[in-house]
C-alpha positions as CSV (number, residue, x, y, z in Angstrom):
1,M,63.8,180.3,50.2
2,K,65.9,177.0,51.9
3,R,64.7,175.1,49.0
4,V,65.3,177.4,46.0
5,F,68.9,177.9,47.4
6,I,69.5,173.9,47.8
7,K,68.9,173.0,44.5
8,P,71.0,174.9,42.9
9,L,73.8,173.9,45.6
10,S,73.3,170.6,45.3
11,L,73.6,170.8,41.0
12,F,76.6,173.2,41.6
13,C,78.5,170.1,43.7
14,T,77.1,167.3,41.1
15,I,79.1,169.2,38.7
16,L,81.9,169.3,40.6
17,L,82.3,166.0,41.7
18,S,81.7,164.9,38.2
19,S,84.8,167.1,37.1
20,S,86.8,165.9,39.8
21,A,86.1,162.4,39.2
22,I,86.8,163.0,35.1
23,H,90.0,164.8,36.2
24,A,90.9,161.9,38.7
25,Q,90.2,159.5,35.6
26,Q,92.7,161.3,33.4
27,G,95.4,161.6,36.0
28,P,97.5,164.8,36.3
29,P,99.8,165.8,33.1
30,A,102.2,163.3,31.9
31,N,106.0,163.8,31.7
32,V,107.5,162.8,28.1
33,N,109.7,163.1,25.7
34,I,108.8,163.9,22.2
35,A,110.2,164.1,18.5
36,Q,109.0,165.1,15.4
37,I,107.9,162.7,12.6
38,K,110.3,163.3,9.6
39,K,110.6,162.5,5.6
40,T,113.9,160.5,5.1
41,I,116.0,158.0,3.1
42,L,115.9,154.4,4.4
43,S,117.1,151.5,3.4
44,P,116.3,148.0,4.3
45,V,119.1,146.3,6.0
46,S,120.1,143.0,7.9
47,W,121.7,142.3,10.4
48,V,124.2,139.4,9.4
49,S,126.9,137.7,11.4
50,G,130.9,137.5,11.2
51,T,133.9,137.3,13.1
52,V,137.2,139.4,13.0
53,V,139.8,137.6,11.5
54,A,143.6,138.0,10.8
55,H,144.9,138.4,7.0
56,N,147.7,136.2,8.0
57,N,147.3,133.2,10.4
58,S,150.1,130.5,9.4
59,N,151.4,127.4,10.9
60,I,155.5,127.6,10.7
61,A,156.7,124.4,9.7
62,A,160.3,123.2,10.0
63,E,162.3,122.9,6.7
64,V,165.0,120.7,7.6
65,S,165.1,117.8,10.2
66,G,166.6,118.6,13.8
67,R,166.5,118.5,17.3
68,L,164.5,121.6,18.7
69,I,166.9,123.4,20.7
70,S,164.7,126.7,21.6
71,L,161.5,128.3,20.8
72,V,159.8,131.5,21.3
73,E,157.1,132.0,24.5
74,L,153.3,131.5,23.4
75,G,151.9,134.6,23.6
76,A,155.2,136.7,22.3
77,Q,154.8,139.6,20.4
78,V,157.4,139.0,17.2
79,K,158.4,141.3,14.4
80,K,158.9,139.9,11.0
81,N,162.4,138.2,10.3
82,Q,162.6,137.8,13.8
83,I,164.2,134.4,15.1
84,I,161.1,132.3,16.6
85,A,163.0,128.9,16.5
86,Q,166.5,127.2,16.6
87,I,167.2,123.8,15.1
88,D,170.2,121.6,15.8
89,D,173.0,122.7,13.2
90,R,175.7,120.6,14.6
91,R,175.5,117.9,11.6
92,L,175.2,120.1,9.1
93,K,177.9,122.5,9.6
94,L,179.8,119.1,9.3
95,Q,178.6,118.5,6.2
96,R,179.5,121.6,5.1
97,L,183.1,121.0,6.1
98,E,182.7,118.0,3.7
99,Q,181.5,119.3,0.7
100,Q,183.6,122.5,1.3
101,A,186.5,120.1,0.7
102,N,184.6,118.2,-2.1
103,V,184.5,121.8,-4.1
104,E,188.4,122.7,-3.4
105,N,189.5,118.9,-4.9
106,A,186.8,119.7,-8.0
107,Q,188.4,122.9,-8.4
108,A,191.8,121.9,-8.2
109,K,191.2,118.7,-10.7
110,L,189.8,121.2,-12.8
111,T,192.9,123.6,-12.7
112,F,194.5,120.2,-13.6
113,E,192.7,119.3,-17.1
114,L,192.9,122.9,-17.8
115,S,196.6,123.6,-17.8
116,E,196.1,120.2,-19.3
117,V,194.1,121.4,-22.6
118,R,196.8,124.4,-23.1
119,R,199.7,122.0,-22.9
120,K,198.5,119.8,-25.7
121,K,197.2,122.3,-28.1
122,S,200.5,123.6,-28.2
123,L,202.3,120.2,-28.8
124,I,199.0,119.5,-31.2
125,S,200.7,122.3,-33.7
126,K,204.4,121.2,-33.6
127,K,202.8,117.4,-34.1
128,L,203.7,115.9,-31.3
129,V,200.4,114.5,-29.6
130,S,197.2,113.6,-31.8
131,Q,193.9,115.0,-32.4
132,T,192.2,112.4,-30.5
133,E,194.6,113.1,-27.4
134,L,193.5,116.4,-27.1
135,D,189.8,115.6,-27.3
136,E,190.3,113.3,-24.6
137,T,191.9,115.8,-22.7
138,L,189.0,117.9,-23.7
139,S,186.4,115.8,-22.4
140,K,188.4,115.1,-18.9
141,K,187.8,119.1,-18.3
142,N,184.6,119.4,-18.9
143,I,183.9,116.8,-16.8
144,A,186.1,118.4,-14.1
145,Q,184.4,121.4,-14.5
146,G,180.7,119.2,-14.4
147,L,182.0,117.9,-11.0
148,L,182.9,121.1,-9.8
149,S,179.3,122.6,-10.5
150,A,177.4,120.1,-8.7
151,V,179.9,120.1,-5.7
152,K,179.0,123.8,-5.1
153,A,175.6,123.5,-5.7
154,R,175.2,120.7,-2.6
155,L,177.4,123.0,-0.7
156,A,175.0,126.0,-1.6
157,Q,172.1,123.6,-0.7
158,T,173.6,122.8,2.9
159,D,174.5,126.8,3.4
160,Q,170.8,127.0,2.8
161,D,169.5,123.9,5.5
162,L,172.2,125.6,7.7
163,E,169.6,128.9,7.2
164,Y,166.9,127.0,7.5
165,T,167.4,125.9,11.0
166,K,166.5,129.3,11.8
167,L,163.1,129.7,11.9
168,K,161.9,133.4,11.6
169,A,158.7,135.2,11.6
170,P,157.2,136.1,8.1
171,F,155.1,139.2,9.5
172,D,154.8,141.1,12.8
173,G,152.5,139.1,14.7
174,I,151.7,136.9,18.1
175,I,152.5,133.1,18.9
176,S,149.0,131.6,19.6
177,Q,150.0,128.3,19.7
178,R,153.5,125.8,20.1
179,L,153.1,123.0,17.7
180,S,156.3,121.2,19.2
181,N,158.4,122.0,22.2
182,E,162.3,122.3,22.8
183,G,163.9,118.9,22.8
184,E,161.7,117.2,20.6
185,Y,163.0,115.7,17.1
186,V,161.3,117.2,13.9
187,D,161.1,116.3,10.7
188,S,160.9,118.5,7.3
189,G,157.4,119.7,7.1
190,N,156.7,119.4,11.0
191,A,154.2,122.3,12.0
192,I,156.5,124.0,14.8
193,V,154.6,127.1,16.0
194,R,151.4,129.1,15.1
195,I,151.8,132.8,14.2
196,V,148.7,135.3,13.9
197,E,148.9,138.8,12.8
198,T,147.2,141.4,14.8
199,A,148.2,144.4,12.9
200,N,146.2,143.8,9.5
201,L,142.6,142.6,11.1
202,E,139.8,141.6,8.7
203,A,136.1,140.7,9.2
204,S,134.9,138.0,7.5
205,I,130.7,138.0,6.9
206,F,128.6,136.0,5.3
207,T,125.7,137.1,3.6
208,P,123.1,136.4,1.0
209,L,123.8,136.4,-2.6
210,T,120.8,138.5,-3.6
211,A,122.5,141.2,-1.6
212,Y,125.7,141.4,-3.9
213,Q,123.8,144.3,-6.2
214,Y,123.5,146.2,-3.2
215,L,127.0,145.6,-1.7
216,K,128.4,146.7,-5.3
217,Q,127.8,149.9,-4.3
218,S,128.3,150.4,-1.3
219,T,132.0,151.1,0.1
220,S,131.3,150.3,3.6
221,L,129.4,148.6,6.3
222,A,128.0,149.6,9.8
223,V,129.1,147.0,12.5
224,R,128.5,146.7,15.7
225,S,129.7,144.1,18.9
226,P,129.9,143.8,22.4
227,F,132.9,145.9,22.2
228,G,131.2,148.9,20.2
229,T,130.2,150.0,16.9
230,G,131.6,151.6,14.2
231,L,131.7,151.9,10.0
232,A,134.2,149.2,8.2
233,K,135.4,149.5,4.5
234,I,134.5,146.8,2.2
235,K,138.1,145.4,1.4
236,A,136.8,142.5,-0.5
237,L,133.6,141.0,-2.0
238,I,133.9,136.9,-3.0
239,P,130.6,136.3,-5.2
240,V,130.8,132.7,-4.4
241,A,128.6,130.4,-2.8
242,D,127.4,126.7,-2.8
243,S,124.3,125.1,-3.7
244,R,123.1,124.6,0.1
245,S,124.1,128.3,1.9
246,H,123.4,130.3,-0.9
247,L,125.7,132.6,1.1
248,M,128.8,134.9,0.0
249,E,131.7,135.9,1.9
250,V,132.5,139.4,2.6
251,R,136.0,141.1,4.0
252,L,136.2,144.4,5.8
253,D,139.3,146.3,7.0
254,M,139.0,146.1,10.4
255,T,142.6,147.7,11.0
256,N,140.9,150.9,12.8
257,F,139.0,148.5,15.1
258,D,140.7,147.9,18.4
259,W,138.8,144.4,18.6
260,P,140.3,141.0,19.4
261,I,141.0,138.0,16.7
262,G,137.7,135.6,16.7
263,L,134.9,138.2,18.1
264,N,131.8,137.7,16.9
265,I,130.0,140.6,15.1
266,T,127.2,142.0,13.3
267,A,127.0,144.0,9.9
268,A,124.4,146.0,8.1
269,V,124.0,144.5,4.8
270,A,121.4,146.4,2.3
271,V,118.7,144.0,0.9
272,G,116.6,146.3,-0.9
273,E,116.3,149.8,-2.5
274,S,116.3,153.4,-0.5
275,K,113.5,155.2,-0.7
276,E,111.8,158.3,1.1
277,V,109.6,157.3,4.1
278,L,108.2,158.7,7.2
279,A,110.3,157.6,10.0
280,I,110.1,158.2,13.8
281,P,112.5,156.3,16.6
282,R,112.0,153.6,17.3
283,D,110.9,153.8,21.2
284,A,107.7,155.6,19.5
285,L,106.1,152.6,19.3
286,V,103.7,151.2,21.2
287,L,103.5,147.5,20.8
288,R,99.9,145.8,21.6
289,R,98.8,142.5,20.9
290,N,95.8,143.9,18.9
291,G,98.4,146.4,16.8
292,T,101.1,149.0,17.0
293,T,100.1,152.5,17.7
294,V,102.0,155.8,18.9
295,F,100.9,158.7,20.6
296,R,100.7,162.1,19.2
297,I,100.4,165.4,20.7
298,D,98.2,167.6,19.8
299,D,98.5,171.6,20.1
300,K,97.2,171.4,23.8
301,N,99.5,169.2,24.2
302,T,97.0,166.2,25.0
303,A,97.4,162.6,23.7
304,Q,96.3,161.2,20.8
305,Q,96.8,157.4,20.4
306,I,97.1,156.3,16.5
307,D,97.6,153.1,15.2
308,V,100.6,152.6,12.4
309,L,102.2,150.1,10.1
310,V,105.7,149.4,10.8
311,G,108.0,149.4,7.7
312,M,111.4,148.9,6.9
313,G,114.2,150.1,9.9
314,E,117.7,151.1,9.7
315,G,119.5,152.1,12.8
316,E,117.5,153.8,15.4
317,L,114.7,154.8,13.1
318,V,111.7,152.7,11.0
319,E,109.4,153.5,8.8
320,I,105.8,154.1,9.8
321,T,102.6,154.8,7.8
322,G,98.9,155.9,9.1
323,N,97.0,158.5,10.0
324,I,100.0,161.0,10.5
325,N,102.1,163.8,8.4
326,E,105.4,164.7,8.7
327,G,106.1,167.2,11.6
328,D,103.8,165.2,13.7
329,R,105.1,165.7,17.7
330,I,105.4,161.8,18.7
331,V,106.4,160.5,22.2
332,I,109.1,158.7,22.8
333,R,109.5,158.5,26.4
334,G,106.9,158.5,28.5
335,A,104.4,156.4,26.8
336,E,103.8,153.2,28.4
337,R,100.9,154.9,31.2
338,L,100.1,157.8,28.6
339,R,96.3,157.4,28.1
340,I,94.1,158.7,25.8
341,G,93.0,162.7,26.3
342,Q,95.8,162.7,29.0
343,T,97.8,165.8,28.6
344,V,101.4,165.8,29.1
345,N,104.5,168.3,30.3
346,I,107.2,167.9,27.3
347,K,111.0,167.3,28.7
348,T,114.0,168.5,26.7
349,N,116.0,164.9,28.1
350,N,115.7,161.9,29.8
351,Q,117.0,163.1,32.9
352,A,114.3,166.1,32.9
353,L,111.6,163.2,31.8
354,I,112.7,161.0,34.8
355,S,113.3,163.9,37.7
356,G,110.4,166.0,36.7
357,N,112.6,169.0,35.7
358,G,113.4,171.2,32.8
359,S,111.6,173.1,30.1
360,G,109.0,172.5,27.5
361,N,105.1,174.0,27.0
362,G,103.6,171.6,28.9
363,S,105.8,171.9,32.2
364,D,105.9,175.8,32.2
365,N,101.5,175.9,32.1
366,S,101.5,173.2,34.7
367,S,104.0,175.9,36.9
368,N,101.6,178.4,36.2
369,N,98.8,176.6,36.5
370,N,99.9,175.7,40.5
371,E,100.6,179.0,41.1
372,S,97.4,180.1,40.1
373,N,95.6,177.2,42.7
374,K,97.9,178.3,45.6
375,Q,96.6,181.9,45.2
């Protein structure tokens, strides 16, 4: 009797130990986040480099010579037509007084010649003067009139030079550089300050000429930088490139971005036709030396490892092909230590994945199994 009883008991223990070993090898259910494979339209894009620039970035130069007696501070915010520099105008003011006197003299000379013309015209009818004398007087009148115009022009030029002694900002902006200092003598044409427009920002990016046909169909581009991401309108396409780079410039409107001038950015530029593909989040890809795989979760919440080929990507989505179908559930987080055939607890978000809490079919089944074991 003992021999008959021991053999089934030994067989039962062996099966129990084998089952425990298999369970230990597979491990307990793994916590994962999942997403469904879906069909979507993707466009192949390339991220190209660019820089935030100002629409206007100008060196303001003196238009008259003189000593610089005042200059706006570096970094000052200025408004359009605000005085940003002052050149000593005392010499020009004295010059204006002299030219004003010349105008008065020329005006007096012209007045006299006009009266002479009237007088001689009245005498020529009485034959008291000859026609030659009248012609000579008319000539003097014309000369006086021309002289008056010349001295008035010189006076107007001096008035303009006096206005140029006050350098004004051509647009709203910031003083980014002082190229001269107070007390220095500057000549006409010398740069004094550099002013950068801050209200009308742009981005300058360079992209291959082959993207021109796709850029013509676009109105905006996705951009990103250390300050964030966004969508910028295309402001200008410049389909001109040199023979070495074969890159064309694209200007983007960055008015709605609070990004500093000179910031390096990248922009997504389409480099191929859009098409409908099976797409998954990039986080679902498991990269190995022998290839790329994903973990598919079947109806029993068991992990299956599927080999896939990766195609084009756009944003967080990437095209895949393989033994997969639309609607399949794919692990997007928690696949690092997942093994083939291992059961999973499906969590609703990343926080639930880390803490082990959260809802999901796998999670509920696990809870029920634990309660049954306790009973």
